[in-house]
The first five atom37 places (N, CA, C, CB, O) and aatype in JSON, in Angstrom:
{
  "aatype": [12, 6, 5, 15, 0, 18, 5, 19, 3, 11, 11, 3, 16, 19, 0, 16, 0, 10, 19, 5, 9, 13, 9, 7, 6, 19, 2, 10, 1, 7, 0, 11, 15, 2, 19, 9, 16, 0, 10, 16, 6, 9, 14, 11, 7, 8, 11, 9, 0, 10, 15, 2, 9, 11, 14, 7, 6, 0, 9, 9, 11, 18, 7, 19, 0, 9, 7, 19, 0, 19, 19, 6, 9, 11, 11, 7, 15, 17, 19, 8, 10, 8, 2, 12, 11, 15, 0, 18, 3, 15, 1, 15, 15, 8, 10, 3, 19, 2, 16, 7, 19, 14, 12, 3, 9, 5, 18, 6],
  "atom_mask": [
    [1, 1, 1, 1, 1],
    [1, 1, 1, 1, 1],
    [1, 1, 1, 1, 1],
    [1, 1, 1, 1, 1],
    [1, 1, 1, 1, 1],
    [1, 1, 1, 1, 1],
    [1, 1, 1, 1, 1],
    [1, 1, 1, 1, 1],
    [1, 1, 1, 1, 1],
    [1, 1, 1, 1, 1],
    [1, 1, 1, 1, 1],
    [1, 1, 1, 1, 1],
    [1, 1, 1, 1, 1],
    [1, 1, 1, 1, 1],
    [1, 1, 1, 1, 1],
    [1, 1, 1, 1, 1],
    [1, 1, 1, 1, 1],
    [1, 1, 1, 1, 1],
    [1, 1, 1, 1, 1],
    [1, 1, 1, 1, 1],
    [1, 1, 1, 1, 1],
    [1, 1, 1, 1, 1],
    [1, 1, 1, 1, 1],
    [1, 1, 1, 0, 1],
    [1, 1, 1, 1, 1],
    [1, 1, 1, 1, 1],
    [1, 1, 1, 1, 1],
    [1, 1, 1, 1, 1],
    [1, 1, 1, 1, 1],
    [1, 1, 1, 0, 1],
    [1, 1, 1, 1, 1],
    [1, 1, 1, 1, 1],
    [1, 1, 1, 1, 1],
    [1, 1, 1, 1, 1],
    [1, 1, 1, 1, 1],
    [1, 1, 1, 1, 1],
    [1, 1, 1, 1, 1],
    [1, 1, 1, 1, 1],
    [1, 1, 1, 1, 1],
    [1, 1, 1, 1, 1],
    [1, 1, 1, 1, 1],
    [1, 1, 1, 1, 1],
    [1, 1, 1, 1, 1],
    [1, 1, 1, 1, 1],
    [1, 1, 1, 0, 1],
    [1, 1, 1, 1, 1],
    [1, 1, 1, 1, 1],
    [1, 1, 1, 1, 1],
    [1, 1, 1, 1, 1],
    [1, 1, 1, 1, 1],
    [1, 1, 1, 1, 1],
    [1, 1, 1, 1, 1],
    [1, 1, 1, 1, 1],
    [1, 1, 1, 1, 1],
    [1, 1, 1, 1, 1],
    [1, 1, 1, 0, 1],
    [1, 1, 1, 1, 1],
    [1, 1, 1, 1, 1],
    [1, 1, 1, 1, 1],
    [1, 1, 1, 1, 1],
    [1, 1, 1, 1, 1],
    [1, 1, 1, 1, 1],
    [1, 1, 1, 0, 1],
    [1, 1, 1, 1, 1],
    [1, 1, 1, 1, 1],
    [1, 1, 1, 1, 1],
    [1, 1, 1, 0, 1],
    [1, 1, 1, 1, 1],
    [1, 1, 1, 1, 1],
    [1, 1, 1, 1, 1],
    [1, 1, 1, 1, 1],
    [1, 1, 1, 1, 1],
    [1, 1, 1, 1, 1],
    [1, 1, 1, 1, 1],
    [1, 1, 1, 1, 1],
    [1, 1, 1, 0, 1],
    [1, 1, 1, 1, 1],
    [1, 1, 1, 1, 1],
    [1, 1, 1, 1, 1],
    [1, 1, 1, 1, 1],
    [1, 1, 1, 1, 1],
    [1, 1, 1, 1, 1],
    [1, 1, 1, 1, 1],
    [1, 1, 1, 1, 1],
    [1, 1, 1, 1, 1],
    [1, 1, 1, 1, 1],
    [1, 1, 1, 1, 1],
    [1, 1, 1, 1, 1],
    [1, 1, 1, 1, 1],
    [1, 1, 1, 1, 1],
    [1, 1, 1, 1, 1],
    [1, 1, 1, 1, 1],
    [1, 1, 1, 1, 1],
    [1, 1, 1, 1, 1],
    [1, 1, 1, 1, 1],
    [1, 1, 1, 1, 1],
    [1, 1, 1, 1, 1],
    [1, 1, 1, 1, 1],
    [1, 1, 1, 1, 1],
    [1, 1, 1, 0, 1],
    [1, 1, 1, 1, 1],
    [1, 1, 1, 1, 1],
    [1, 1, 1, 1, 1],
    [1, 1, 1, 1, 1],
    [1, 1, 1, 1, 1],
    [1, 1, 1, 1, 1],
    [1, 1, 1, 1, 1],
    [1, 1, 1, 1, 1]
  ],
  "atom_positions": [
    [[14.15, 11.91, -11.84], [13.13, 12.27, -10.87], [12.96, 11.1, -9.89], [11.79, 12.62, -11.57], [12.93, 9.94, -10.29]],
    [[12.84, 11.43, -8.63], [12.65, 10.43, -7.58], [11.28, 9.78, -7.69], [12.83, 11.06, -6.2], [10.27, 10.46, -7.86]],
    [[11.25, 8.46, -7.59], [9.98, 7.75, -7.56], [9.5, 7.76, -6.11], [10.11, 6.27, -8.1], [10.23, 7.36, -5.21]],
    [[8.27, 8.23, -5.9], [7.75, 8.3, -4.54], [6.26, 8.03, -4.5], [8.05, 9.66, -3.92], [5.54, 8.23, -5.48]],
    [[5.84, 7.56, -3.33], [4.43, 7.29, -3.07], [4.13, 7.73, -1.65], [4.09, 5.77, -3.29], [5.03, 7.83, -0.82]],
    [[2.85, 8.0, -1.37], [2.45, 8.53, -0.06], [1.47, 7.58, 0.62], [1.82, 9.93, -0.21], [0.44, 7.22, 0.05]],
    [[1.82, 7.18, 1.84], [0.95, 6.34, 2.67], [0.23, 7.27, 3.65], [1.77, 5.22, 3.42], [0.88, 7.91, 4.48]],
    [[-1.09, 7.33, 3.57], [-1.88, 8.25, 4.38], [-1.9, 7.84, 5.85], [-3.3, 8.34, 3.84], [-1.66, 8.67, 6.73]],
    [[-2.19, 6.58, 6.13], [-2.36, 6.08, 7.49], [-1.46, 4.87, 7.7], [-3.85, 5.71, 7.78], [-1.22, 4.11, 6.77]],
    [[-0.95, 4.69, 8.91], [-0.03, 3.58, 9.17], [-0.68, 2.21, 8.98], [0.51, 3.69, 10.57], [0.03, 1.22, 8.83]],
    [[-2.02, 2.13, 8.98], [-2.72, 0.86, 8.75], [-2.92, 0.56, 7.26], [-4.08, 0.89, 9.44], [-3.32, -0.55, 6.9]],
    [[-2.64, 1.53, 6.39], [-2.89, 1.37, 4.95], [-2.07, 0.23, 4.35], [-2.57, 2.66, 4.22], [-0.91, 0.03, 4.7]],
    [[-2.69, -0.5, 3.45], [-2.0, -1.57, 2.72], [-1.6, -1.11, 1.32], [-2.89, -2.81, 2.62], [-0.99, -1.86, 0.56]],
    [[-1.94, 0.14, 1.0], [-1.56, 0.75, -0.27], [-1.08, 2.17, -0.03], [-2.75, 0.74, -1.27], [-1.41, 2.8, 0.98]],
    [[-0.29, 2.67, -0.98], [0.13, 4.07, -0.99], [-0.19, 4.64, -2.36], [1.66, 4.21, -0.65], [-0.35, 3.89, -3.32]],
    [[-0.28, 5.95, -2.46], [-0.61, 6.62, -3.71], [0.67, 7.09, -4.4], [-1.56, 7.81, -3.47], [1.51, 7.75, -3.8]],
    [[0.79, 6.75, -5.68], [1.95, 7.17, -6.47], [1.92, 8.68, -6.68], [1.99, 6.44, -7.84], [0.94, 9.21, -7.2]],
    [[2.98, 9.36, -6.26], [3.05, 10.81, -6.41], [3.56, 11.21, -7.8], [3.96, 11.41, -5.35], [3.4, 12.35, -8.23]],
    [[4.15, 10.26, -8.48], [4.64, 10.43, -9.85], [4.39, 9.12, -10.59], [6.18, 10.82, -9.88], [4.06, 8.11, -9.97]],
    [[4.55, 9.12, -11.91], [4.52, 7.86, -12.67], [5.63, 6.98, -12.1], [4.7, 8.1, -14.23], [6.78, 7.41, -12.03]],
    [[5.3, 5.76, -11.71], [6.28, 4.85, -11.14], [6.63, 3.77, -12.17], [5.75, 4.2, -9.83], [5.77, 3.19, -12.82]],
    [[7.93, 3.54, -12.28], [8.45, 2.47, -13.14], [9.02, 1.38, -12.23], [9.54, 3.02, -14.13], [9.24, 1.62, -11.04]],
    [[9.25, 0.21, -12.77], [9.8, -0.89, -12.0], [11.1, -0.44, -11.33], [10.04, -2.14, -12.9], [11.98, 0.12, -11.97]],
    [[11.19, -0.69, -10.03], [12.38, -0.29, -9.28], [12.04, 0.31, -7.94], [0.0, 0.0, 0.0], [10.92, 0.18, -7.45]],
    [[13.01, 0.98, -7.35], [12.91, 1.52, -6.01], [11.94, 2.7, -5.93], [14.26, 1.95, -5.52], [11.94, 3.58, -6.79]],
    [[11.1, 2.68, -4.87], [10.13, 3.75, -4.63], [10.29, 4.21, -3.18], [8.65, 3.26, -4.91], [10.26, 3.4, -2.26]],
    [[10.46, 5.52, -3.0], [10.53, 6.08, -1.65], [9.13, 6.28, -1.12], [11.31, 7.41, -1.64], [8.3, 6.97, -1.73]],
    [[8.87, 5.68, 0.02], [7.56, 5.77, 0.66], [7.59, 6.91, 1.67], [7.16, 4.42, 1.34], [8.48, 6.97, 2.51]],
    [[6.63, 7.79, 1.57], [6.53, 8.94, 2.47], [5.22, 8.86, 3.23], [6.63, 10.29, 1.67], [4.35, 8.06, 2.9]],
    [[5.08, 9.69, 4.25], [3.84, 9.74, 4.99], [3.91, 8.97, 6.29], [0.0, 0.0, 0.0], [4.84, 9.15, 7.07]],
    [[2.92, 8.11, 6.52], [2.79, 7.39, 7.79], [4.01, 6.56, 8.12], [1.58, 6.51, 7.76], [4.41, 6.5, 9.29]],
    [[4.61, 5.92, 7.14], [5.81, 5.11, 7.35], [6.81, 5.45, 6.26], [5.48, 3.59, 7.35], [6.56, 5.17, 5.08]],
    [[7.93, 6.03, 6.63], [8.98, 6.28, 5.63], [9.72, 4.98, 5.42], [9.96, 7.42, 6.09], [10.11, 4.31, 6.37]],
    [[9.92, 4.63, 4.17], [10.51, 3.34, 3.84], [10.85, 3.35, 2.35], [9.53, 2.17, 4.19], [10.57, 4.31, 1.64]],
    [[11.45, 2.29, 1.89], [11.69, 2.1, 0.47], [11.1, 0.75, 0.09], [13.23, 2.17, 0.13], [11.34, -0.25, 0.77]],
    [[10.32, 0.71, -0.99], [9.78, -0.54, -1.5], [10.17, -0.66, -2.97], [8.21, -0.61, -1.32], [10.61, 0.31, -3.59]],
    [[10.02, -1.84, -3.5], [10.35, -2.07, -4.9], [9.06, -2.24, -5.7], [11.25, -3.31, -5.06], [8.26, -3.13, -5.41]],
    [[8.88, -1.4, -6.7], [7.73, -1.52, -7.6], [7.99, -2.69, -8.55], [7.48, -0.2, -8.4], [9.04, -2.75, -9.2]],
    [[7.04, -3.61, -8.64], [7.14, -4.76, -9.54], [6.54, -4.47, -10.91], [6.45, -5.96, -8.93], [6.82, -5.16, -11.88]],
    [[5.7, -3.43, -10.96], [5.0, -3.06, -12.19], [5.02, -1.54, -12.33], [3.53, -3.6, -12.18], [5.32, -0.83, -11.37]],
    [[4.72, -1.06, -13.51], [4.53, 0.38, -13.68], [3.21, 0.76, -13.02], [4.54, 0.78, -15.19], [2.25, 0.0, -13.03]],
    [[3.19, 1.96, -12.43], [2.0, 2.44, -11.72], [1.77, 3.89, -12.13], [2.16, 2.3, -10.17], [2.64, 4.73, -11.93]],
    [[0.6, 4.19, -12.69], [0.32, 5.57, -13.1], [0.28, 6.52, -11.88], [-1.02, 5.64, -13.86], [-0.08, 6.11, -10.78]],
    [[0.65, 7.76, -12.12], [0.57, 8.79, -11.08], [-0.85, 8.85, -10.53], [1.0, 10.18, -11.65], [-1.82, 8.84, -11.29]],
    [[-0.97, 8.9, -9.22], [-2.28, 8.98, -8.58], [-2.91, 7.64, -8.28], [0.0, 0.0, 0.0], [-3.94, 7.59, -7.61]],
    [[-2.32, 6.55, -8.77], [-2.86, 5.22, -8.54], [-2.16, 4.59, -7.33], [-2.7, 4.34, -9.79], [-1.24, 5.17, -6.76]],
    [[-2.6, 3.4, -6.95], [-2.14, 2.76, -5.73], [-1.07, 1.7, -5.98], [-3.31, 2.13, -5.01], [-1.09, 0.99, -6.99]],
    [[-0.12, 1.61, -5.02], [0.89, 0.57, -5.01], [0.69, -0.24, -3.73], [2.35, 1.17, -5.08], [0.49, 0.32, -2.65]],
    [[0.73, -1.57, -3.86], [0.55, -2.46, -2.71], [1.78, -2.4, -1.8], [0.28, -3.91, -3.17], [2.91, -2.52, -2.27]],
    [[1.54, -2.22, -0.51], [2.62, -2.15, 0.47], [2.9, -3.49, 1.11], [2.29, -1.14, 1.53], [3.88, -3.64, 1.85]],
    [[2.06, -4.47, 0.84], [2.24, -5.83, 1.35], [1.52, -6.77, 0.39], [1.69, -5.99, 2.82], [0.76, -6.32, -0.47]],
    [[1.76, -8.06, 0.53], [1.0, -9.03, -0.25], [-0.44, -9.02, 0.25], [1.62, -10.47, -0.15], [-0.69, -8.99, 1.45]],
    [[-1.39, -9.03, -0.69], [-2.81, -9.0, -0.34], [-3.48, -10.19, -1.02], [-3.48, -7.64, -0.78], [-3.39, -10.35, -2.24]],
    [[-4.14, -11.01, -0.22], [-4.79, -12.22, -0.74], [-6.19, -11.9, -1.26], [-4.87, -13.3, 0.36], [-6.8, -10.91, -0.84]],
    [[-6.71, -12.74, -2.18], [-8.08, -12.54, -2.65], [-9.05, -12.51, -1.47], [-8.48, -13.67, -3.65], [-8.96, -13.34, -0.57]],
    [[-9.96, -11.56, -1.47], [-10.94, -11.42, -0.41], [-10.49, -10.52, 0.72], [0.0, 0.0, 0.0], [-11.31, -10.12, 1.55]],
    [[-9.2, -10.18, 0.77], [-8.71, -9.29, 1.82], [-9.01, -7.84, 1.46], [-7.2, -9.48, 2.03], [-9.08, -7.46, 0.29]],
    [[-9.18, -7.03, 2.5], [-9.49, -5.62, 2.32], [-8.29, -4.85, 1.8], [-9.98, -5.01, 3.63], [-7.14, -5.14, 2.14]],
    [[-8.59, -3.87, 0.96], [-7.6, -2.87, 0.53], [-7.82, -1.69, 1.48], [-7.77, -2.45, -1.03], [-8.9, -1.11, 1.51]],
    [[-6.79, -1.34, 2.24], [-6.92, -0.29, 3.24], [-6.22, 0.97, 2.76], [-6.34, -0.74, 4.6], [-5.04, 0.95, 2.42]],
    [[-6.98, 2.09, 2.73], [-6.43, 3.41, 2.41], [-7.17, 4.42, 3.28], [-6.59, 3.76, 0.87], [-8.36, 4.25, 3.54]],
    [[-6.5, 5.43, 3.74], [-7.06, 6.41, 4.69], [-7.39, 5.74, 6.03], [-8.33, 7.07, 4.1], [-8.15, 6.3, 6.82]],
    [[-6.83, 4.56, 6.27], [-7.11, 3.83, 7.51], [-8.41, 3.05, 7.49], [0.0, 0.0, 0.0], [-8.8, 2.48, 8.51]],
    [[-9.09, 3.01, 6.33], [-10.36, 2.28, 6.21], [-10.34, 1.39, 4.97], [-11.56, 3.27, 6.15], [-9.56, 1.62, 4.05]],
    [[-11.2, 0.39, 4.96], [-11.31, -0.5, 3.8], [-12.01, 0.25, 2.68], [-12.08, -1.81, 4.16], [-13.13, 0.72, 2.84]],
    [[-11.32, 0.35, 1.53], [-11.93, 1.0, 0.36], [-12.34, -0.01, -0.69], [-10.96, 2.01, -0.25], [-13.05, 0.33, -1.63]],
    [[-11.89, -1.25, -0.53], [-12.2, -2.28, -1.5], [-11.7, -3.63, -1.05], [0.0, 0.0, 0.0], [-11.24, -3.8, 0.07]],
    [[-11.81, -4.59, -1.97], [-11.43, -5.98, -1.69], [-10.63, -6.5, -2.88], [-12.69, -6.87, -1.43], [-10.97, -6.26, -4.03]],
    [[-9.56, -7.21, -2.58], [-8.75, -7.83, -3.64], [-9.55, -8.96, -4.28], [-7.4, -8.38, -3.08], [-10.19, -9.74, -3.58]],
    [[-9.52, -9.03, -5.61], [-10.23, -10.11, -6.32], [-9.26, -11.19, -6.78], [-11.0, -9.55, -7.51], [-9.68, -12.28, -7.17]],
    [[-7.97, -10.89, -6.75], [-6.89, -11.85, -7.05], [-5.75, -11.55, -6.07], [-6.4, -11.73, -8.57], [-5.79, -10.55, -5.35]],
    [[-4.75, -12.42, -6.05], [-3.6, -12.15, -5.21], [-2.84, -10.94, -5.77], [-2.67, -13.39, -5.13], [-2.59, -10.85, -6.97]],
    [[-2.5, -10.01, -4.88], [-1.76, -8.81, -5.26], [-0.42, -8.84, -4.53], [-2.56, -7.49, -4.91], [-0.38, -8.88, -3.3]],
    [[0.66, -8.84, -5.28], [2.0, -8.87, -4.72], [2.43, -7.48, -4.25], [3.0, -9.42, -5.74], [2.09, -6.48, -4.87]],
    [[3.18, -7.44, -3.16], [3.76, -6.2, -2.67], [4.54, -5.53, -3.81], [4.69, -6.46, -1.44], [5.34, -6.18, -4.48]],
    [[4.29, -4.24, -4.02], [4.96, -3.51, -5.09], [4.19, -3.46, -6.39], [0.0, 0.0, 0.0], [4.67, -2.87, -7.37]],
    [[3.01, -4.08, -6.44], [2.2, -4.12, -7.66], [1.19, -2.98, -7.7], [1.47, -5.47, -7.77], [0.84, -2.4, -6.67]],
    [[0.73, -2.69, -8.91], [-0.32, -1.7, -9.15], [-1.63, -2.26, -8.61], [-0.44, -1.36, -10.67], [-1.99, -3.41, -8.9]],
    [[-2.34, -1.47, -7.83], [-3.65, -1.86, -7.3], [-4.69, -0.96, -7.95], [-3.7, -1.75, -5.72], [-4.68, 0.26, -7.76]],
    [[-5.58, -1.58, -8.72], [-6.6, -0.82, -9.46], [-7.75, -1.76, -9.81], [-5.99, -0.17, -10.76], [-7.85, -2.85, -9.24]],
    [[-8.6, -1.37, -10.73], [-9.81, -2.12, -11.06], [-9.56, -3.52, -11.6], [-10.61, -1.35, -12.05], [-10.46, -4.35, -11.58]],
    [[-8.36, -3.81, -12.08], [-8.06, -5.13, -12.62], [-7.78, -6.17, -11.53], [-6.87, -5.04, -13.55], [-7.8, -7.37, -11.81]],
    [[-7.53, -5.73, -10.3], [-7.24, -6.7, -9.23], [-7.95, -6.42, -7.92], [-5.76, -6.73, -8.99], [-7.67, -7.06, -6.91]],
    [[-8.86, -5.46, -7.92], [-9.67, -5.17, -6.74], [-11.06, -4.73, -7.17], [-9.0, -4.08, -5.86], [-11.3, -4.36, -8.32]],
    [[-11.98, -4.77, -6.21], [-13.3, -4.17, -6.47], [-13.58, -3.19, -5.35], [-14.43, -5.27, -6.57], [-13.14, -3.38, -4.22]],
    [[-14.31, -2.16, -5.67], [-14.61, -1.11, -4.72], [-15.57, -1.6, -3.64], [-15.21, 0.1, -5.45], [-16.46, -2.42, -3.9]],
    [[-15.38, -1.11, -2.44], [-16.31, -1.41, -1.35], [-17.51, -0.46, -1.41], [-15.61, -1.3, 0.02], [-18.5, -0.66, -0.72]],
    [[-17.41, 0.58, -2.24], [-18.45, 1.61, -2.29], [-19.21, 1.65, -3.6], [-17.84, 2.94, -2.03], [-20.35, 2.13, -3.64]],
    [[-18.61, 1.16, -4.68], [-19.22, 1.27, -6.0], [-19.13, -0.08, -6.71], [-18.53, 2.38, -6.84], [-18.12, -0.38, -7.34]],
    [[-20.18, -0.89, -6.61], [-20.15, -2.22, -7.22], [-19.98, -2.15, -8.73], [-21.43, -2.98, -6.87], [-19.5, -3.11, -9.34]],
    [[-20.34, -1.06, -9.34], [-20.22, -0.9, -10.79], [-18.77, -0.78, -11.24], [-21.0, 0.33, -11.25], [-18.47, -1.03, -12.41]],
    [[-17.86, -0.4, -10.34], [-16.47, -0.17, -10.73], [-15.81, -1.41, -11.32], [-15.68, 0.3, -9.54], [-14.88, -1.29, -12.13]],
    [[-16.26, -2.59, -10.94], [-15.65, -3.81, -11.46], [-16.02, -4.07, -12.92], [-16.07, -5.0, -10.62], [-15.48, -4.99, -13.53]],
    [[-16.93, -3.26, -13.49], [-17.34, -3.41, -14.88], [-16.75, -2.34, -15.79], [-18.85, -3.38, -14.97], [-17.14, -2.22, -16.95]],
    [[-15.79, -1.55, -15.26], [-15.2, -0.47, -16.04], [-13.85, -0.88, -16.59], [-15.07, 0.79, -15.19], [-13.1, -1.62, -15.94]],
    [[-13.53, -0.41, -17.8], [-12.22, -0.67, -18.39], [-11.14, -0.06, -17.5], [-12.14, -0.09, -19.84], [-11.27, 1.08, -17.05]],
    [[-10.09, -0.82, -17.26], [-9.05, -0.41, -16.32], [-8.33, 0.86, -16.77], [-8.06, -1.52, -16.14], [-7.86, 1.62, -15.92]],
    [[-8.22, 1.11, -18.05], [-7.5, 2.28, -18.54], [-8.39, 3.47, -18.89], [-6.71, 1.91, -19.74], [-8.01, 4.62, -18.66]],
    [[-9.56, 3.2, -19.42], [-10.41, 4.3, -19.9], [-11.6, 4.62, -18.99], [-10.91, 3.97, -21.26], [-12.14, 5.72, -19.05]],
    [[-11.99, 3.66, -18.16], [-13.17, 3.86, -17.33], [-14.48, 3.62, -18.06], [0.0, 0.0, 0.0], [-15.55, 3.85, -17.5]],
    [[-14.41, 3.17, -19.32], [-15.6, 2.91, -20.12], [-16.29, 1.65, -19.6], [-15.24, 2.76, -21.63], [-15.61, 0.65, -19.35]],
    [[-17.62, 1.67, -19.43], [-18.33, 0.48, -18.98], [-18.15, -0.68, -19.97], [-19.83, 0.78, -18.81], [-18.3, -0.51, -21.18]],
    [[-17.83, -1.85, -19.44], [-17.62, -3.03, -20.27], [-18.84, -3.96, -20.24], [-16.37, -3.79, -19.81], [-18.86, -4.97, -20.94]],
    [[-19.84, -3.63, -19.44], [-21.01, -4.48, -19.31], [-22.21, -3.98, -20.1], [-21.38, -4.6, -17.86], [-23.32, -4.49, -19.96]],
    [[-21.98, -2.97, -20.93], [-23.04, -2.41, -21.77], [-22.63, -2.58, -23.23], [-23.3, -0.91, -21.42], [-21.52, -2.22, -23.61]],
    [[-23.52, -3.11, -24.03], [-23.26, -3.27, -25.46], [-23.7, -2.02, -26.19], [-23.99, -4.52, -26.03], [-24.89, -1.7, -26.24]],
    [[-22.73, -1.3, -26.75], [-23.04, -0.1, -27.55], [-23.08, -0.51, -29.02], [-21.98, 1.04, -27.3], [-22.2, -1.22, -29.5]],
    [[-24.11, -0.05, -29.73], [-24.23, -0.42, -31.14], [-24.18, 0.81, -32.02], [-25.52, -1.18, -31.39], [-24.27, 0.69, -33.24]]
  ]
}
């Protein structure tokens, strides 16, 4: 199966994985057709970085800033709660990256 991701707007710094992505070549569709190399596995529906993104820089999707990088993100890497924070939901930085379970609440 072809590995592919979709870039919504030409200003976007991320694209959405259309399938589960494994390390290797990814066909970029949408605003800019291109081929990039995935450095990490990326779950279907999640974001892949289209360029290097420095801490504090905006994550652009749909042509608008949806979040901010909290660490350096290399081109081809998975972009999610472990390396960015939402511009709209400050609570997102407290959720488990895989399950979405809040990590800032002690359950007994």
